[in-house]
All heavy atoms as an XYZ file, in Angstrom:
868
protein
N      80.319    110.071     84.399
C      79.666    111.346     84.239
C      78.790    111.591     85.457
O      78.103    110.690     85.920
C      78.837    111.339     82.963
C      78.058    112.601     82.759
S      77.061    112.629     81.259
C      78.272    112.425     80.008
N      78.788    112.805     85.956
C      77.938    113.137     87.076
C      76.484    113.174     86.623
O      76.180    113.543     85.489
C      78.335    114.489     87.670
C      79.703    114.519     88.344
C      80.038    115.933     88.769
C      79.735    113.590     89.536
N      75.570    112.800     87.498
C      74.164    112.770     87.110
C      73.618    114.172     86.864
O      74.085    115.149     87.451
C      73.481    112.120     88.318
C      74.406    112.338     89.454
C      75.786    112.380     88.876
N      72.621    114.264     85.994
C      72.000    115.549     85.662
C      71.000    115.981     86.732
O      70.604    117.132     86.776
C      71.299    115.435     84.309
N      70.586    115.053     87.590
C      69.604    115.368     88.625
C      70.133    114.916     89.980
O      71.106    114.188     90.056
C      68.254    114.693     88.331
C      68.244    113.190     88.457
C      68.808    112.452     87.252
O      69.081    113.052     86.224
N      68.986    111.160     87.368
N      69.471    115.373     91.034
C      69.883    114.989     92.390
C      69.776    113.487     92.569
O      68.913    112.845     91.985
C      68.990    115.674     93.413
O      69.111    117.061     93.316
N      70.671    112.945     93.382
C      70.648    111.526     93.695
C      69.948    111.326     95.033
O      70.094    112.141     95.937
C      72.068    110.973     93.762
C      72.792    111.020     92.447
C      72.148    110.128     91.413
O      72.094    108.922     91.576
N      71.640    110.723     90.362
N      69.235    110.241     95.171
C      68.530    109.932     96.392
C      69.447    109.187     97.349
O      70.110    108.233     96.972
C      67.285    109.064     96.093
O      66.447    109.785     95.200
C      66.527    108.742     97.347
N      69.474    109.645     98.578
C      70.177    108.962     99.647
C      69.124    108.454    100.611
O      68.196    109.181    100.952
C      71.135    109.929    100.376
O      72.078    110.406     99.432
C      71.840    109.251    101.519
N      69.258    107.206    101.042
C      68.275    106.608    101.936
C      68.960    106.231    103.239
O      70.061    105.687    103.231
C      67.658    105.334    101.299
C      66.701    104.658    102.259
C      66.974    105.679     99.993
N      68.295    106.538    104.357
C      68.786    106.111    105.664
C      67.620    105.450    106.392
O      66.533    106.020    106.485
C      69.309    107.292    106.465
N      67.846    104.243    106.848
C      66.838    103.513    107.613
C      67.325    103.407    109.052
O      68.428    102.905    109.300
C      66.630    102.116    107.033
C      66.257    102.063    105.550
C      66.306    100.627    105.049
C      64.883    102.655    105.340
N      66.532    103.881    109.994
C      66.898    103.818    111.408
C      65.963    102.831    112.100
O      64.747    102.922    111.967
C      66.786    105.196    112.048
N      66.540    101.891    112.821
C      65.771    100.850    113.494
C      65.780    101.063    115.004
O      66.719    101.652    115.560
C      66.363     99.469    113.154
C      66.269     99.156    111.688
C      67.341     99.434    110.837
C      65.117     98.606    111.139
C      67.265     99.150    109.475
C      65.033     98.330    109.790
C      66.106     98.607    108.968
O      66.024     98.341    107.630
N      64.760    100.566    115.678
C      64.642    100.693    117.126
C      65.814    100.035    117.850
O      66.122    100.391    118.987
C      63.320    100.093    117.605
N      66.484     99.114    117.211
C      67.636     98.424    117.807
C      68.841     99.341    117.982
O      69.810     98.979    118.634
C      68.036     97.241    116.939
O      68.505     97.718    115.678
N      68.793    100.516    117.373
C      69.938    101.413    117.409
C      70.818    101.303    116.181
O      71.859    101.934    116.102
N      70.400    100.514    115.205
C      71.151    100.351    113.961
C      70.556    101.259    112.897
O      69.342    101.388    112.784
C      71.129     98.881    113.483
C      71.911     98.002    114.464
C      71.703     98.757    112.073
C      71.864     96.525    114.145
N      71.433    101.878    112.128
C      71.016    102.697    110.993
C      71.732    102.182    109.756
O      72.926    101.875    109.805
C      71.381    104.157    111.234
C      71.014    105.072    110.081
C      71.275    106.524    110.410
O      71.026    106.975    111.517
N      71.796    107.261    109.453
N      71.011    102.088    108.648
C      71.590    101.672    107.371
C      71.477    102.848    106.409
O      70.375    103.341    106.150
C      70.869    100.431    106.788
C      71.447    100.068    105.426
C      70.944     99.257    107.751
N      72.616    103.322    105.923
C      72.649    104.413    104.946
C      73.000    103.844    103.583
O      73.949    103.059    103.467
C      73.710    105.450    105.321
C      73.409    106.137    106.635
O      72.256    106.285    107.017
N      74.443    106.548    107.327
N      72.259    104.256    102.568
C      72.501    103.832    101.189
C      72.695    105.098    100.354
O      71.800    105.931    100.266
C      71.329    102.988    100.642
C      71.608    102.548     99.216
C      71.050    101.799    101.550
N      73.891    105.225     99.777
C      74.245    106.425     99.028
C      74.733    106.013     97.647
O      75.594    105.127     97.531
C      75.364    107.210     99.760
C      75.751    108.467     98.996
C      74.946    107.536    101.189
N      74.232    106.633     96.581
C      74.746    106.311     95.242
C      76.237    106.626     95.137
O      76.726    107.581     95.740
C      73.951    107.223     94.312
C      72.743    107.607     95.083
C      73.159    107.623     96.524
N      76.939    105.809     94.391
C      78.366    105.988     94.127
C      78.455    106.999     92.993
O      78.226    106.682     91.839
C      78.918    104.634     93.714
C      80.333    104.575     93.293
C      80.868    105.020     92.129
C      81.403    103.985     94.024
N      82.202    104.741     92.085
C      82.559    104.104     93.239
C      81.501    103.366     95.260
C      83.795    103.625     93.644
C      82.727    102.891     95.661
C      83.861    103.031     94.860
N      78.763    108.254     93.290
C      78.744    109.298     92.276
C      80.141    109.886     92.129
O      80.643    110.552     93.027
C      77.736    110.411     92.639
C      77.716    111.469     91.560
C      76.350    109.839     92.827
N      80.771    109.591     91.010
C      82.079    110.142     90.697
C      82.031    110.721     89.297
O      81.125    110.437     88.526
C      83.164    109.058     90.796
C      83.421    108.656     92.231
C      82.766    107.578     92.801
C      84.304    109.380     93.012
C      82.992    107.227     94.127
C      84.532    109.037     94.332
C      83.877    107.960     94.885
O      84.102    107.632     96.193
N      83.024    111.508     88.956
C      83.078    112.122     87.634
C      83.338    111.128     86.527
O      83.694    109.975     86.761
N      83.205    111.599     85.312
C      83.338    110.712     84.156
C      84.748    110.164     83.986
O      84.954    109.183     83.297
C      82.875    111.406     82.887
C      83.693    112.607     82.493
C      83.167    113.236     81.200
N      83.569    114.603     81.080
C      82.862    115.658     81.475
N      81.679    115.456     82.001
N      83.310    116.872     81.331
N      85.733    110.790     84.610
C      87.109    110.309     84.498
C      87.493    109.344     85.611
O      88.643    108.917     85.687
C      88.073    111.496     84.502
C      87.872    112.392     83.285
O      87.490    111.868     82.211
O      88.067    113.611     83.412
N      86.540    108.999     86.465
C      86.830    108.078     87.574
C      87.142    106.690     87.029
O      86.568    106.257     86.034
C      85.637    107.993     88.512
N      88.063    105.961     87.686
C      88.324    104.583     87.266
C      87.069    103.734     87.443
O      86.211    104.055     88.273
C      89.418    104.116     88.225
C      89.838    105.288     89.018
C      88.851    106.384     88.810
N      86.959    102.692     86.671
C      85.802    101.809     86.749
C      85.643    101.159     88.115
O      86.625    100.924     88.824
N      84.418    100.892     88.505
C      84.115    100.258     89.781
C      84.669     98.836     89.790
O      84.519     98.098     88.827
C      82.595    100.197     89.981
C      82.190     99.563     91.278
C      82.057    100.330     92.412
C      81.956     98.198     91.365
C      81.699     99.746     93.618
C      81.599     97.608     92.556
C      81.465     98.389     93.694
N      85.335     98.464     90.889
C      85.755     97.077     91.053
C      85.947     96.783     92.530
O      86.351     97.664     93.300
C      87.054     96.781     90.286
O      88.171     97.288     90.973
N      85.669     95.551     92.915
C      85.879     95.147     94.308
C      87.365     95.119     94.637
O      87.754     95.382     95.781
C      85.214     93.795     94.589
C      83.691     93.841     94.552
C      83.081     94.799     95.575
O      83.718     95.296     96.489
N      81.791     95.054     95.408
N      88.218     94.838     93.664
C      89.655     94.851     93.901
C      90.116     96.253     94.275
O      90.937     96.431     95.173
C      90.417     94.342     92.664
C      90.184     92.885     92.346
C      88.850     92.609     91.635
O      88.214     93.565     91.094
O      88.424     91.450     91.649
N      89.615     97.262     93.584
C      89.968     98.647     93.886
C      89.441     99.034     95.269
O      90.106     99.715     96.038
C      89.422     99.579     92.810
C      89.969    100.983     92.926
C      89.652    101.846     91.710
N      90.499    101.438     90.599
C      90.041    100.875     89.468
N      88.771    100.662     89.287
N      90.872    100.518     88.517
N      88.228     98.580     95.610
C      87.672     98.850     96.936
C      88.558     98.239     98.019
O      88.858     98.886     99.023
C      86.257     98.290     97.055
C      85.271     99.018     96.180
O      85.501    100.149     95.775
N      84.174     98.363     95.875
N      88.956     96.984     97.819
C      89.798     96.304     98.810
C      91.106     97.060     99.009
O      91.566     97.249    100.144
C      90.064     94.863     98.381
N      91.722     97.523     97.925
C      92.982     98.262     98.027
C      92.780     99.573     98.786
O      93.614     99.948     99.625
C      93.553     98.535     96.639
N      91.692    100.275     98.532
C      91.414    101.529     99.238
C      91.169    101.268    100.721
O      91.634    102.028    101.577
C      90.203    102.223     98.614
N      90.456    100.193    101.037
C      90.206     99.846    102.443
C      91.513     99.493    103.148
O      91.752     99.913    104.278
C      89.243     98.667    102.542
C      87.826     98.944    102.086
C      86.921     97.905    101.975
C      87.374    100.211    101.769
C      85.612     98.119    101.577
C      86.068    100.444    101.359
C      85.190     99.386    101.264
O      83.900     99.605    100.876
N      92.367     98.718    102.484
C      93.653     98.346    103.079
C      94.520     99.584    103.320
O      95.199     99.686    104.346
C      94.400     97.343    102.193
C      93.781     95.966    102.156
C      93.871     95.210    103.475
O      94.691     95.572    104.347
O      93.109     94.249    103.638
N      94.488    100.519    102.392
C      95.255    101.753    102.557
C      94.762    102.517    103.776
O      95.565    103.001    104.586
C      95.155    102.615    101.300
C      95.959    103.885    101.387
C      95.894    104.679    100.099
C      96.718    105.948    100.222
N      96.678    106.733     99.000
N      93.444    102.644    103.938
C      92.885    103.335    105.103
C      93.278    102.625    106.395
O      93.648    103.270    107.377
C      91.370    103.434    104.980
N      93.215    101.303    106.392
C      93.564    100.537    107.589
C      95.037    100.698    107.944
O      95.406    100.725    109.119
C      93.215     99.064    107.391
N      95.895    100.831    106.937
C      97.337    100.946    107.181
C      97.723    102.295    107.788
O      98.827    102.456    108.280
C      98.113    100.725    105.887
O      97.964    101.838    105.021
N      96.809    103.237    107.758
C      97.096    104.562    108.299
C      96.882    104.623    109.810
O      97.035    105.697    110.406
C      96.267    105.614    107.574
C      96.655    105.728    106.121
C      95.753    106.651    105.325
O      94.734    107.123    105.801
N      96.141    106.903    104.084
N      96.525    103.491    110.416
C      96.445    103.403    111.863
C      95.342    104.214    112.501
O      95.512    104.733    113.598
N      94.216    104.325    111.848
C      93.130    105.120    112.413
C      91.982    104.250    112.932
O      90.853    104.701    113.049
C      92.609    106.167    111.400
C      92.215    105.509    110.080
C      93.638    107.242    111.162
C      91.609    106.452    109.065
N      92.269    103.011    113.261
C      91.263    102.138    113.868
C      90.354    101.418    112.907
O      89.359    100.831    113.312
N      90.662    101.448    111.629
C      89.821    100.781    110.636
C      90.319     99.357    110.436
O      91.513     99.123    110.283
C      89.830    101.539    109.300
C      89.153    102.900    109.486
C      89.140    100.747    108.199
C      89.207    103.789    108.263
N      89.381     98.412    110.446
C      89.685     97.021    110.155
C      89.104     96.669    108.795
O      88.075     97.215    108.383
C      89.075     96.096    111.217
C      89.771     96.238    112.551
O      91.008     96.273    112.582
O      89.059     96.329    113.569
N      89.742     95.737    108.110
C      89.296     95.290    106.795
C      89.008     93.796    106.870
O      89.769     93.049    107.481
C      90.362     95.581    105.723
C      89.930     95.062    104.365
C      90.673     97.071    105.665
N      87.913     93.386    106.265
C      87.521     91.981    106.234
C      86.819     91.718    104.910
O      86.743     92.595    104.047
C      86.601     91.661    107.413
N      86.311     90.505    104.776
C      85.489     90.144    103.622
C      84.249     89.423    104.113
O      84.314     88.658    105.079
C      86.252     89.238    102.658
C      87.328     89.948    101.895
C      87.823     89.118    100.724
O      87.463     87.967    100.532
N      88.668     89.725     99.915
N      83.159     89.682    103.436
C      81.922     88.936    103.652
C      81.542     88.368    102.298
O      81.322     89.130    101.350
C      80.788     89.833    104.198
C      81.185     90.455    105.542
C      79.496     89.030    104.323
C      80.170     91.451    106.090
N      81.505     87.064    102.177
C      81.197     86.404    100.897
C      82.052     86.960     99.764
O      81.556     87.264     98.686
C      79.713     86.535    100.563
C      78.831     85.710    101.466
O      79.299     84.659    101.967
O      77.676     86.105    101.702
N      83.356     87.136    100.023
C      84.355     87.604     99.054
C      84.177     89.076     98.671
O      84.823     89.546     97.742
C      84.386     86.726     97.806
N      83.333     89.809     99.371
C      83.157     91.239     99.142
C      83.923     91.973    100.250
O      83.681     91.728    101.429
C      81.668     91.640     99.178
C      80.853     90.875     98.117
C      81.507     93.150     99.037
C      81.166     91.241     96.696
N      84.840     92.891     99.902
C      85.589     93.599    100.937
C      84.692     94.567    101.711
O      83.811     95.214    101.142
C      86.665     94.358    100.157
C      86.163     94.444     98.767
C      85.243     93.283     98.553
N      84.919     94.632    103.016
C      84.224     95.572    103.894
C      85.255     96.211    104.813
O      86.310     95.646    105.072
C      83.111     94.900    104.731
C      82.053     94.283    103.841
C      83.685     93.855    105.675
N      84.943     97.384    105.289
C      85.790     97.998    106.309
C      84.908     98.364    107.487
O      83.709     98.580    107.335
C      86.561     99.184    105.777
C      85.737    100.360    105.328
C      86.639    101.448    104.807
N      85.860    102.526    104.225
C      86.387    103.633    103.776
N      87.682    103.819    103.830
N      85.640    104.573    103.264
N      85.517     98.419    108.654
C      84.730     98.663    109.857
C      85.560     99.383    110.903
O      86.785     99.435    110.828
C      84.222     97.341    110.432
O      85.313     96.557    110.891
N      84.839     99.913    111.866
C      85.471    100.507    113.034
C      84.569    100.233    114.226
O      83.356    100.446    114.159
C      85.671    102.004    112.858
C      86.418    102.641    114.002
C      86.766    104.105    113.742
O      86.119    104.737    112.894
O      87.691    104.593    114.390
N      85.167     99.745    115.290
C      84.433     99.442    116.506
C      84.101    100.747    117.222
O      84.945    101.636    117.315
C      85.285     98.546    117.408
C      84.595     98.104    118.654
C      85.485     97.183    119.452
C      84.761     96.744    120.717
N      85.576     95.836    121.511
N      82.869    100.857    117.709
C      82.478    102.031    118.475
C      83.221    102.068    119.804
O      83.804    101.080    120.246
N      83.186    103.231    120.446
C      83.921    103.355    121.704
C      83.077    103.914    122.845
O      83.612    104.496    123.777
C      85.175    104.210    121.510
C      84.841    105.628    121.104
O      83.721    106.087    121.244
N      85.826    106.338    120.588
N      81.785    103.795    122.782
C      80.924    104.315    123.833
C      80.418    105.714    123.525
O      79.240    105.990    123.668
N      81.306    106.612    123.095
C      80.860    107.957    122.745
C      80.565    108.087    121.247
O      79.951    109.059    120.821
C      81.901    108.997    123.165
O      83.106    108.801    122.460
N      81.007    107.126    120.456
C      80.709    107.137    119.022
C      80.307    105.729    118.590
O      80.801    104.751    119.132
C      81.904    107.630    118.213
O      82.987    106.751    118.333
N      79.408    105.653    117.624
C      78.959    104.330    117.173
C      80.006    103.615    116.342
O      80.913    104.234    115.783
C      77.726    104.654    116.322
C      77.961    106.043    115.833
C      78.750    106.742    116.912
N      79.865    102.304    116.223
C      80.676    101.524    115.309
C      80.015    101.528    113.943
O      78.868    101.944    113.788
N      80.753    101.063    112.954
C      80.191    101.021    111.605
C      80.880     99.957    110.760
O      82.011     99.579    111.016
C      80.283    102.381    110.914
C      81.642    103.010    110.899
C      82.140    103.909    111.801
C      82.700    102.791    109.947
N      83.433    104.244    111.466
C      83.792    103.580    110.341
C      82.819    101.988    108.817
C      84.995    103.604    109.629
C      84.027    102.000    108.112
C      85.086    102.807    108.516
N      80.135     99.501    109.755
C      80.641     98.597    108.719
C      80.232     99.221    107.397
O      79.076     99.605    107.213
C      80.053     97.177    108.851
C      80.514     96.291    107.695
C      80.417     96.554    110.191
N      81.178     99.337    106.466
C      80.900     99.949    105.168
C      81.244     98.976    104.053
O      82.252     98.271    104.123
C      81.717    101.230    105.001
C      81.488    101.915    103.676
C      82.324    103.180    103.521
O      83.314    103.344    104.249
O      81.981    103.983    102.655
N      80.412     98.976    103.024
C      80.632     98.128    101.853
C      80.178     98.897    100.613
O      79.238     99.689    100.677
C      79.873     96.782    101.984
C      78.383     96.992    102.100
C      80.188     95.855    100.829
N      80.865     98.677     99.515
C      80.449     99.226     98.226
C      79.993     98.063     97.366
O      80.728     97.093     97.188
C      81.603     99.964     97.548
C      82.000    101.199     98.311
O      81.163    102.032     98.608
N      83.262    101.314     98.641
N      78.779     98.174     96.854
C      78.224     97.121     96.009
C      77.846     97.703     94.662
O      77.313     98.816     94.591
C      76.980     96.501     96.664
C      77.207     95.784     97.983
C      75.876     95.363     98.593
C      78.110     94.586     97.797
N      78.100     96.950     93.617
C      77.727     97.389     92.282
C      78.478     96.586     91.237
O      79.291     95.715     91.559
N      78.190     96.887     89.997
C      78.897     96.249     88.889
C      79.613     97.283     88.030
O      80.568     96.967     87.345
C      77.925     95.435     88.008
O      76.879     96.300     87.549
C      77.316     94.279     88.799
N      79.142     98.532     88.059
C      79.755     99.644     87.333
C      79.610    100.900     88.186
O      78.858    100.911     89.165
C      79.067     99.909     85.975
O      77.749    100.412     86.232
C      79.000     98.657     85.114
N      80.289    101.974     87.808
C      80.104    103.238     88.524
C      78.651    103.688     88.473
O      78.161    104.330     89.394
C      80.993    104.325     87.933
C      82.447    104.135     88.290
O      82.803    103.284     89.095
N      83.311    104.935     87.677
N      77.938    103.350     87.405
C      76.566    103.826     87.230
C      75.572    103.191     88.196
O      74.568    103.807     88.538
C      76.112    103.573     85.792
N      75.829    101.959     88.656
C      74.840    101.311     89.529
C      75.379    101.019     90.932
O      74.712    100.388     91.735
C      74.306    100.029     88.895
C      75.324     98.890     88.852
O      76.468     99.055     89.303
O      74.958     97.814     88.358
N      76.568    101.492     91.240
C      77.178    101.163     92.525
C      76.602    102.002     93.663
O      76.154    103.127     93.472
C      78.687    101.352     92.444
N      76.641    101.398     94.855
C      76.139    102.033     96.073
C      77.176    101.924     97.173
O      77.887    100.930     97.269
C      74.865    101.326     96.554
C      73.681    101.300     95.610
C      72.618    100.359     96.145
C      73.126    102.700     95.433
N      77.216    102.939     98.026
C      77.995    102.886     99.251
C      76.996    102.626    100.376
O      76.046    103.404    100.560
C      78.719    104.214     99.475
C      79.496    104.212    100.766
O      80.509    103.505    100.835
O      79.076    104.910    101.711
N      77.176    101.534    101.095
C      76.249    101.151    102.151
C      76.991    101.134    103.476
O      78.023    100.467    103.605
C      75.613     99.787    101.868
C      74.845     99.856    100.541
C      74.702     99.358    103.020
C      74.344     98.540    100.027
N      76.473    101.874    104.453
C      77.058    101.916    105.790
C      76.030    101.413    106.791
O      74.874    101.830    106.763
C      77.446    103.346    106.172
O      78.389    103.857    105.282
N      76.469    100.520    107.658
C      75.640    100.015    108.753
C      76.277    100.573    110.024
O      77.433    100.277    110.325
C      75.606     98.477    108.769
C      74.712     97.972    109.887
C      75.146     97.937    107.416
N      75.527    101.392    110.750
C      76.062    102.153    111.872
C      75.232    101.857    113.117
O      74.009    101.722    113.031
C      75.992    103.663    111.566
C      76.691    103.967    110.248
C      76.554    104.493    112.712
C      76.371    105.327    109.679
N      75.885    101.779    114.276
C      75.102    101.593    115.492
C      75.926    101.492    116.751
O      77.145    101.312    116.718
N      75.230    101.585    117.858
C      75.850    101.481    119.178
C      75.692    100.072    119.732
O      75.729     99.869    120.934
C      75.229    102.510    120.143
O      73.812    102.321    120.161
C      75.554    103.928    119.711
N      75.516     99.124    118.861
C      75.394     97.708    119.213
C      76.745     97.048    118.992
O      77.649     97.657    118.413
C      74.292     97.026    118.358
C      72.932     97.686    118.596
C      74.638     97.083    116.883
N      76.928     95.797    119.419
C      78.205     95.123    119.149
C      78.527     95.095    117.648
O      77.631     94.969    116.808
C      77.988     93.716    119.695
C      76.941     93.883    120.753
C      76.029     94.969    120.231
N      79.811     95.210    117.328
C      80.241     95.207    115.935
C      79.782     93.949    115.213
O      79.455     93.995    114.022
C      81.766     95.356    115.859
C      82.378     95.645    114.497
C      81.812     96.928    113.886
C      83.885     95.745    114.607
N      79.715     92.833    115.927
C      79.256     91.582    115.299
C      77.827     91.721    114.777
O      77.483     91.153    113.743
C      79.368     90.420    116.279
O      78.555     90.654    117.420
N      76.987     92.485    115.461
C      75.618     92.712    114.984
C      75.621     93.539    113.703
O      74.832     93.281    112.783
C      74.776     93.424    116.044
C      74.486     92.565    117.262
O      74.789     91.343    117.232
O      73.964     93.111    118.255
N      76.507     94.521    113.635
C      76.608     95.333    112.423
C      77.091     94.486    111.253
O      76.611     94.631    110.127
C      77.548     96.523    112.661
C      77.143     97.480    113.789
C      78.200     98.573    113.946
C      75.770     98.059    113.569
N      78.045     93.573    111.524
C      78.500     92.645    110.487
C      77.366     91.727    110.029
O      77.264     91.412    108.841
C      79.698     91.814    110.979
C      81.025     92.417    110.632
C      81.700     93.209    111.548
C      81.607     92.214    109.389
C      82.939     93.769    111.233
C      82.831     92.767    109.066
C      83.484     93.544    109.991
O      84.696     94.104    109.667
N      76.516     91.296    110.957
C      75.385     90.443    110.574
C      74.452     91.173    109.617
O      73.994     90.603    108.620
C      74.601     89.989    111.811
C      75.342     88.965    112.644
O      76.329     88.370    112.152
O      74.933     88.758    113.809
N      74.159     92.439    109.905
C      73.282     93.218    109.028
C      73.950     93.433    107.675
O      73.323     93.225    106.625
C      72.908     94.567    109.683
C      72.135     95.445    108.706
C      72.093     94.338    110.954
N      75.218     93.832    107.678
C      75.940     94.013    106.408
C      75.975     92.710    105.619
O      75.792     92.702    104.403
C      77.359     94.523    106.671
N      76.175     91.603    106.318
C      76.198     90.297    105.656
C      74.879     89.968    104.987
O      74.855     89.417    103.881
N      73.774     90.310    105.632
C      72.468     90.012    105.027
C      72.235     90.873    103.787
O      71.633     90.422    102.812
C      71.339     90.198    106.046
O      71.171     91.557    106.385
N      72.723     92.113    103.810
C      72.609     92.987    102.640
C      73.454     92.429    101.495
O      72.999     92.348    100.345
C      73.031     94.422    102.996
C      72.029     95.033    103.979
C      73.173     95.278    101.737
C      72.491     96.329    104.622
N      74.678     92.041    101.803
C      75.569     91.470    100.779
C      74.987     90.176    100.219
O      74.996     89.964     99.002
C      76.978     91.247    101.363
C      77.645     92.590    101.627
C      77.824     90.377    100.434
C      78.919     92.514    102.444
N      74.475     89.325    101.089
C      73.887     88.053    100.639
C      72.750     88.294     99.657
O      72.670     87.638     98.610
C      73.379     87.279    101.851
C      72.784     85.931    101.516
C      72.294     85.199    102.755
O      72.865     85.407    103.848
O      71.336     84.433    102.623
N      71.880     89.250     99.946
C      70.766     89.551     99.044
C      71.274     90.143     97.739
O      70.789     89.792     96.662
C      69.772     90.491     99.704
C      68.545     90.756     98.857
C      67.774     89.500     98.541
O      67.384     88.771     99.444
N      67.550     89.217     97.269
N      72.268     91.032     97.822
C      72.811     91.639     96.603
C      73.418     90.564     95.711
O      73.211     90.560     94.496
C      73.842     92.714     96.957
C      74.322     93.433     95.737
C      73.735     94.483     95.125
C      75.474     93.121     94.967
N      74.451     94.849     94.006
C      75.527     94.022     93.883
C      76.471     92.152     95.082
C      76.533     93.995     92.939
C      77.479     92.127     94.133
C      77.508     93.044     93.069
N      74.187     89.654     96.304
C      74.789     88.568     95.517
C      73.738     87.668     94.884
O      73.911     87.192     93.757
C      75.743     87.745     96.382
C      77.043     88.461     96.794
C      77.797     87.642     97.823
C      77.908     88.754     95.581
N      72.640     87.431     95.591
C      71.547     86.615     95.029
C      70.908     87.319     93.828
O      70.518     86.669     92.866
C      70.504     86.326     96.100
N      70.836     88.644     93.906
C      70.240     89.426     92.810
C      71.205     89.691     91.657
O      70.779     90.077     90.570
C      69.725     90.769     93.334
C      68.539     90.635     94.264
O      67.894     89.565     94.262
O      68.260     91.590     95.003
N      72.517     89.527     91.917
C      73.562     89.804     90.905
C      74.546     88.641     90.820
O      75.727     88.800     91.124
C      74.302     91.092     91.259
C      73.449     92.289     91.321
N      72.748     92.649     92.454
C      73.134     93.207     90.385
C      72.066     93.738     92.225
N      72.281     94.101     90.966
N      74.079     87.463     90.407
C      75.012     86.330     90.325
C      76.085     86.611     89.267
O      75.822     87.198     88.237
C      74.125     85.140     89.917
C      72.892     85.757     89.335
C      72.748     87.115     89.938
N      77.312     86.168     89.585
C      78.397     86.427     88.620
C      78.577     85.277     87.679
O      78.046     84.259     87.739
C      79.686     86.722     89.337
O      79.896     85.901     90.441
């Protein structure tokens, strides 16, 4: 079900040139349930379309990324949550090496996993 009120989106910009965007996962009431398996399949589909997207895993959580090219920043995206109601789309964006973006995404995933042990 869509929320009755506006959802908060947060963006943190750091002096290093990295920005972290946190957006609530908001889909209609008929959306399939949140799952990392579904995320991985969607990421693989995007990567197979040949648009420069790479797919990886950090601590068994699927992530997708694209290396920047000088005129546009690189990014790493991950969806974290347990249900549609508490899930978040997190993007780490920057003009720094992609490995640095993966490090930031990894630290976010590590903290989320510590807070949500399975």
